[in-house]
C-alpha positions as a LaTeX table, in Angstrom:
\begin{tabular}{lrrr}
\hline
Residue & $x$ (\AA) & $y$ (\AA) & $z$ (\AA) \\
\hline
Unk1 & 65.27 & 185.22 & 110.03 \\
Unk2 & 62.23 & 186.83 & 108.34 \\
Unk3 & 61.96 & 187.23 & 104.59 \\
Unk4 & 62.15 & 190.88 & 103.43 \\
Unk5 & 60.43 & 191.86 & 100.19 \\
Unk6 & 63.72 & 191.96 & 98.30 \\
Unk7 & 64.38 & 188.36 & 99.28 \\
Unk8 & 60.83 & 187.32 & 98.31 \\
Unk9 & 61.33 & 188.90 & 94.89 \\
Unk10 & 64.63 & 187.06 & 94.46 \\
Unk11 & 62.99 & 183.75 & 95.42 \\
Unk12 & 60.27 & 184.34 & 92.84 \\
Unk13 & 62.74 & 185.31 & 90.10 \\
Unk14 & 64.68 & 182.10 & 90.70 \\
Unk15 & 61.52 & 180.12 & 90.08 \\
Unk16 & 60.77 & 182.14 & 86.94 \\
Unk17 & 64.22 & 181.29 & 85.64 \\
Unk18 & 63.36 & 177.60 & 85.96 \\
Unk19 & 60.02 & 177.57 & 84.17 \\
Unk20 & 57.36 & 179.72 & 82.52 \\
Unk21 & 54.50 & 177.46 & 83.68 \\
Unk22 & 51.79 & 179.94 & 84.70 \\
Unk23 & 50.04 & 177.59 & 87.11 \\
Unk24 & 53.23 & 176.81 & 88.97 \\
Unk25 & 54.37 & 180.44 & 89.17 \\
Unk26 & 50.93 & 181.55 & 90.33 \\
Unk27 & 51.03 & 179.12 & 93.23 \\
Unk28 & 54.59 & 180.16 & 94.10 \\
Unk29 & 53.56 & 183.82 & 94.14 \\
Unk30 & 50.57 & 183.01 & 96.32 \\
Unk31 & 52.82 & 181.26 & 98.83 \\
Unk32 & 55.15 & 184.25 & 98.95 \\
Unk33 & 52.34 & 186.79 & 99.19 \\
Unk34 & 50.81 & 184.87 & 102.10 \\
Unk35 & 54.02 & 184.08 & 103.98 \\
Unk36 & 53.98 & 184.47 & 107.73 \\
Unk37 & 56.41 & 186.59 & 109.71 \\
Unk38 & 57.99 & 183.40 & 111.02 \\
Unk39 & 58.49 & 181.80 & 107.59 \\
Unk40 & 62.05 & 181.55 & 106.30 \\
Unk41 & 63.59 & 181.15 & 102.85 \\
Unk42 & 64.43 & 177.45 & 103.37 \\
Unk43 & 60.82 & 176.78 & 104.35 \\
Unk44 & 59.49 & 178.64 & 101.30 \\
Unk45 & 61.76 & 176.63 & 98.99 \\
Unk46 & 60.48 & 173.48 & 100.73 \\
Unk47 & 56.93 & 174.55 & 99.87 \\
Unk48 & 57.94 & 175.44 & 96.29 \\
Unk49 & 59.35 & 171.95 & 95.84 \\
Unk50 & 56.05 & 170.40 & 96.88 \\
Unk51 & 54.27 & 172.51 & 94.27 \\
Unk52 & 56.97 & 171.59 & 91.74 \\
Unk53 & 56.24 & 167.90 & 92.35 \\
Unk54 & 52.56 & 168.55 & 91.71 \\
Unk55 & 53.20 & 170.14 & 88.31 \\
Unk56 & 56.31 & 168.34 & 87.08 \\
Unk57 & 56.50 & 165.10 & 89.05 \\
Unk58 & 60.04 & 165.59 & 90.36 \\
Unk59 & 62.54 & 168.21 & 91.41 \\
Unk60 & 65.90 & 168.86 & 89.75 \\
Unk61 & 68.40 & 166.03 & 90.09 \\
Unk62 & 71.64 & 167.20 & 91.74 \\
Unk63 & 73.11 & 163.72 & 92.26 \\
Unk64 & 75.84 & 164.14 & 89.62 \\
Unk65 & 76.76 & 167.60 & 90.93 \\
Unk66 & 76.88 & 166.33 & 94.50 \\
Unk67 & 79.20 & 163.49 & 93.55 \\
Unk68 & 81.35 & 165.83 & 91.46 \\
Unk69 & 82.03 & 168.17 & 94.38 \\
Unk70 & 82.32 & 165.43 & 96.98 \\
Unk71 & 84.94 & 163.80 & 94.74 \\
Unk72 & 86.71 & 167.12 & 94.10 \\
Unk73 & 87.19 & 167.86 & 97.77 \\
Unk74 & 87.96 & 164.21 & 98.58 \\
Unk75 & 90.83 & 164.48 & 96.07 \\
Unk76 & 92.16 & 167.41 & 98.14 \\
Unk77 & 91.60 & 165.76 & 101.51 \\
Unk78 & 95.09 & 164.40 & 102.19 \\
Unk79 & 96.91 & 167.59 & 101.23 \\
Unk80 & 94.48 & 169.76 & 103.23 \\
Unk81 & 94.87 & 167.49 & 106.24 \\
Unk82 & 98.65 & 167.87 & 106.05 \\
Unk83 & 98.27 & 171.65 & 105.89 \\
Unk84 & 95.93 & 171.61 & 108.87 \\
Unk85 & 98.18 & 169.35 & 110.93 \\
Unk86 & 101.20 & 171.56 & 110.26 \\
Unk87 & 99.39 & 174.74 & 111.33 \\
Unk88 & 100.17 & 176.48 & 114.62 \\
Unk89 & 96.52 & 175.97 & 115.59 \\
Unk90 & 95.09 & 173.07 & 113.54 \\
Unk91 & 91.52 & 173.50 & 114.83 \\
Unk92 & 91.46 & 177.19 & 113.84 \\
Unk93 & 92.81 & 176.29 & 110.39 \\
Unk94 & 90.21 & 173.54 & 109.98 \\
Unk95 & 87.38 & 175.92 & 110.95 \\
Unk96 & 88.36 & 178.40 & 108.25 \\
Unk97 & 88.71 & 175.68 & 105.63 \\
Unk98 & 85.30 & 174.28 & 106.58 \\
Unk99 & 83.85 & 177.76 & 106.08 \\
Unk100 & 85.42 & 177.99 & 102.62 \\
Unk101 & 83.55 & 174.81 & 101.75 \\
Unk102 & 80.29 & 176.71 & 102.17 \\
Unk103 & 80.97 & 178.23 & 98.74 \\
Unk104 & 79.60 & 175.07 & 97.08 \\
Unk105 & 75.97 & 176.17 & 97.28 \\
Unk106 & 73.71 & 175.71 & 94.26 \\
Unk107 & 70.84 & 177.38 & 96.10 \\
Unk108 & 72.30 & 180.75 & 97.09 \\
Unk109 & 74.89 & 181.10 & 94.31 \\
Unk110 & 73.86 & 182.03 & 90.77 \\
Unk111 & 76.87 & 180.09 & 89.49 \\
Unk112 & 79.58 & 177.86 & 90.93 \\
Unk113 & 83.14 & 178.10 & 89.65 \\
Unk114 & 85.65 & 175.48 & 90.76 \\
Unk115 & 88.58 & 177.83 & 90.16 \\
Unk116 & 86.97 & 180.51 & 92.33 \\
Unk117 & 86.38 & 177.90 & 95.03 \\
Unk118 & 89.98 & 176.70 & 94.96 \\
Unk119 & 91.26 & 180.28 & 95.02 \\
Unk120 & 89.58 & 180.83 & 98.40 \\
Unk121 & 92.13 & 178.47 & 99.97 \\
Unk122 & 94.86 & 181.04 & 99.38 \\
Unk123 & 93.80 & 182.71 & 102.63 \\
Unk124 & 92.97 & 180.38 & 105.50 \\
Unk125 & 93.88 & 182.71 & 108.36 \\
Unk126 & 91.43 & 183.91 & 110.98 \\
Unk127 & 90.51 & 187.60 & 111.10 \\
Unk128 & 90.39 & 189.38 & 114.45 \\
Unk129 & 86.58 & 189.09 & 114.64 \\
Unk130 & 86.86 & 185.36 & 113.85 \\
Unk131 & 89.41 & 185.06 & 116.65 \\
Unk132 & 87.04 & 186.57 & 119.22 \\
Unk133 & 84.30 & 184.12 & 118.30 \\
Unk134 & 86.82 & 181.29 & 118.24 \\
Unk135 & 87.89 & 182.03 & 121.81 \\
Unk136 & 84.25 & 181.85 & 122.93 \\
Unk137 & 83.86 & 178.61 & 120.94 \\
Unk138 & 86.87 & 177.06 & 122.71 \\
Unk139 & 85.53 & 178.04 & 126.13 \\
Unk140 & 82.20 & 176.39 & 125.38 \\
Unk141 & 83.83 & 173.21 & 124.05 \\
Unk142 & 86.09 & 172.95 & 127.12 \\
Unk143 & 83.15 & 172.44 & 129.43 \\
Unk144 & 80.94 & 170.49 & 127.04 \\
Unk145 & 80.05 & 166.83 & 126.75 \\
Unk146 & 78.11 & 166.87 & 123.48 \\
Unk147 & 78.70 & 168.69 & 120.19 \\
Unk148 & 76.38 & 169.02 & 117.19 \\
Unk149 & 77.50 & 170.11 & 113.73 \\
Unk150 & 74.58 & 171.03 & 111.49 \\
Unk151 & 75.85 & 170.46 & 107.96 \\
Unk152 & 75.00 & 172.15 & 104.69 \\
Unk153 & 76.39 & 171.17 & 101.28 \\
Unk154 & 78.13 & 168.31 & 99.53 \\
Unk155 & 81.84 & 168.88 & 99.03 \\
Unk156 & 81.70 & 171.09 & 102.11 \\
Unk157 & 81.10 & 168.01 & 104.26 \\
Unk158 & 84.59 & 166.69 & 103.43 \\
Unk159 & 85.99 & 169.82 & 105.05 \\
Unk160 & 83.56 & 169.35 & 107.92 \\
Unk161 & 85.12 & 165.91 & 108.45 \\
Unk162 & 88.56 & 167.50 & 108.73 \\
Unk163 & 87.14 & 170.00 & 111.21 \\
Unk164 & 85.61 & 167.28 & 113.38 \\
Unk165 & 88.87 & 165.34 & 113.36 \\
Unk166 & 90.62 & 168.34 & 114.89 \\
Unk167 & 87.77 & 169.02 & 117.30 \\
Unk168 & 88.02 & 165.50 & 118.68 \\
Unk169 & 91.81 & 165.78 & 119.03 \\
Unk170 & 91.41 & 169.02 & 120.98 \\
Unk171 & 88.39 & 167.93 & 123.02 \\
Unk172 & 88.38 & 164.12 & 123.28 \\
Unk173 & 85.59 & 164.21 & 125.88 \\
Unk174 & 83.04 & 165.35 & 123.29 \\
Unk175 & 80.36 & 163.10 & 121.87 \\
Unk176 & 80.07 & 164.42 & 118.31 \\
Unk177 & 77.03 & 164.29 & 116.04 \\
Unk178 & 76.41 & 165.74 & 112.58 \\
Unk179 & 72.93 & 166.59 & 111.31 \\
Unk180 & 72.19 & 166.37 & 107.57 \\
Unk181 & 69.12 & 166.76 & 105.38 \\
Unk182 & 66.42 & 164.09 & 105.44 \\
Unk183 & 65.90 & 164.05 & 101.67 \\
Unk184 & 67.22 & 165.33 & 98.37 \\
Unk185 & 67.17 & 169.12 & 98.15 \\
Unk186 & 69.54 & 171.07 & 95.91 \\
Unk187 & 73.12 & 169.94 & 96.56 \\
Unk188 & 72.65 & 169.69 & 100.31 \\
Unk189 & 74.17 & 166.73 & 102.12 \\
Unk190 & 72.07 & 163.69 & 103.09 \\
Unk191 & 72.92 & 160.62 & 105.18 \\
Unk192 & 74.08 & 158.86 & 102.01 \\
Unk193 & 76.43 & 161.73 & 101.14 \\
Unk194 & 77.80 & 161.84 & 104.68 \\
Unk195 & 78.59 & 158.13 & 104.53 \\
Unk196 & 80.14 & 158.50 & 101.05 \\
Unk197 & 82.74 & 161.01 & 102.24 \\
Unk198 & 83.38 & 159.26 & 105.55 \\
Unk199 & 81.78 & 161.83 & 107.82 \\
Unk200 & 80.28 & 158.89 & 109.71 \\
Unk201 & 83.79 & 157.91 & 110.84 \\
Unk202 & 84.07 & 161.04 & 113.00 \\
Unk203 & 80.46 & 161.65 & 114.06 \\
Unk204 & 77.10 & 160.00 & 114.54 \\
Unk205 & 75.00 & 161.04 & 111.54 \\
Unk206 & 71.53 & 162.38 & 112.35 \\
Unk207 & 68.84 & 163.10 & 109.74 \\
Unk208 & 66.67 & 166.20 & 110.04 \\
Unk209 & 63.83 & 164.14 & 108.57 \\
Unk210 & 62.87 & 166.44 & 105.69 \\
Unk211 & 64.07 & 167.51 & 102.26 \\
Unk212 & 64.57 & 171.05 & 103.48 \\
Unk213 & 67.66 & 173.23 & 103.09 \\
Unk214 & 67.60 & 174.43 & 106.67 \\
Unk215 & 66.79 & 173.37 & 110.23 \\
Unk216 & 63.24 & 174.08 & 111.36 \\
Unk217 & 62.91 & 172.84 & 114.91 \\
Unk218 & 59.20 & 172.01 & 114.81 \\
Unk219 & 59.70 & 169.88 & 111.69 \\
Unk220 & 62.45 & 167.71 & 113.18 \\
Unk221 & 61.74 & 164.05 & 114.00 \\
Unk222 & 61.81 & 163.17 & 117.69 \\
Unk223 & 65.42 & 161.95 & 117.87 \\
Unk224 & 66.83 & 164.88 & 115.88 \\
Unk225 & 64.95 & 167.34 & 118.09 \\
Unk226 & 66.27 & 165.58 & 121.18 \\
Unk227 & 69.83 & 165.84 & 119.83 \\
Unk228 & 69.38 & 169.53 & 119.03 \\
Unk229 & 67.84 & 170.35 & 122.40 \\
Unk230 & 70.47 & 168.47 & 124.38 \\
Unk231 & 73.69 & 169.41 & 122.59 \\
Unk232 & 76.01 & 171.50 & 124.74 \\
Unk233 & 77.64 & 173.19 & 121.72 \\
Unk234 & 76.02 & 173.69 & 118.31 \\
Unk235 & 77.82 & 174.82 & 115.17 \\
Unk236 & 75.48 & 175.43 & 112.22 \\
Unk237 & 76.93 & 175.79 & 108.72 \\
Unk238 & 75.53 & 177.85 & 105.86 \\
Unk239 & 73.03 & 180.59 & 105.15 \\
Unk240 & 70.02 & 178.26 & 105.18 \\
Unk241 & 70.70 & 177.07 & 108.70 \\
Unk242 & 71.28 & 180.65 & 109.84 \\
Unk243 & 68.03 & 181.81 & 108.23 \\
Unk244 & 65.99 & 179.03 & 109.79 \\
Unk245 & 67.60 & 178.95 & 113.27 \\
Unk246 & 68.70 & 182.47 & 114.20 \\
Unk247 & 66.61 & 184.64 & 116.47 \\
Unk248 & 64.95 & 181.70 & 118.23 \\
Unk249 & 66.77 & 182.04 & 121.53 \\
Unk250 & 69.20 & 179.16 & 121.07 \\
Unk251 & 72.89 & 179.43 & 121.83 \\
Unk252 & 74.41 & 178.62 & 118.42 \\
Unk253 & 77.68 & 179.28 & 116.62 \\
Unk254 & 77.18 & 179.96 & 112.91 \\
Unk255 & 79.70 & 179.68 & 110.10 \\
Unk256 & 78.99 & 180.62 & 106.47 \\
Unk257 & 80.02 & 182.68 & 103.48 \\
Unk258 & 77.86 & 185.69 & 102.58 \\
Unk259 & 76.67 & 184.74 & 99.10 \\
Unk260 & 73.68 & 186.96 & 98.38 \\
Unk261 & 72.62 & 190.59 & 98.79 \\
Unk262 & 70.54 & 189.86 & 101.88 \\
Unk263 & 73.60 & 188.61 & 103.76 \\
Unk264 & 76.16 & 191.08 & 102.43 \\
Unk265 & 73.87 & 193.97 & 103.42 \\
Unk266 & 72.94 & 192.44 & 106.78 \\
Unk267 & 76.59 & 192.05 & 107.79 \\
Unk268 & 77.89 & 194.98 & 105.70 \\
Unk269 & 80.60 & 192.94 & 104.00 \\
Unk270 & 81.63 & 192.12 & 100.41 \\
Unk271 & 80.31 & 189.00 & 98.70 \\
Unk272 & 81.97 & 185.72 & 99.78 \\
Unk273 & 83.13 & 187.17 & 103.09 \\
Unk274 & 83.25 & 184.40 & 105.68 \\
Unk275 & 81.36 & 184.85 & 108.95 \\
Unk276 & 81.90 & 183.05 & 112.26 \\
Unk277 & 79.44 & 184.37 & 114.80 \\
Unk278 & 77.93 & 183.42 & 118.12 \\
Unk279 & 74.27 & 183.94 & 118.96 \\
Unk280 & 73.27 & 183.54 & 122.59 \\
\hline
\end{tabular}
């Protein structure tokens, strides 16, 4: 998904809000001004972080925030599981709850409010457009042997665990894997985070090999690329994965909340609208 000028300006303003260091901002602007048509927002942030290391020695530490939201959703896990299990269609309920978890995004959101996050659970029903995609998703899973979930944020991955539990109940023939980030970037989930919340109990955890808030195929290590290329069904969570993977000719299901102007205008929906879409 290419970066329009409005998105480039937003990326630059976010860096300006972090620092007034002229050298750093000059290099960031140069990267944006010289971006290629194929460059995506996650890749640009990856490059910004390398420049940030050069000037400041380290990037922002999100470890406390990641633990806070992992613990918050872990405290809800048992009650949410009961709600899912009592639903007419537990897998459909789990998919919507997993999408709600995409709210916990310290990259795309200007601010995170726990009350606003919890309020989203008041409506966990599928819309008609969700239902159409869901039916296609079920058809694909029926005939599949391997399933890959490409994860996004901490906290969200607890809900992903609940989703994968239901997926395995519905389709016990599936070999399930979950791909996470290969290093610390924003509040995105790493292997350590996945193990902390128990995601490793329902899926093989695969690292994407880089501290990048997206999935760039040519940057994946050999095993991760093999998993991606050979998965029968792929579900990618979050805006960053959509930005970095869409339009490349892969058959992927995407699930995310629209959290910025680029996405609300692209899909012509209000902010925080959940999307469940299939790209063939």
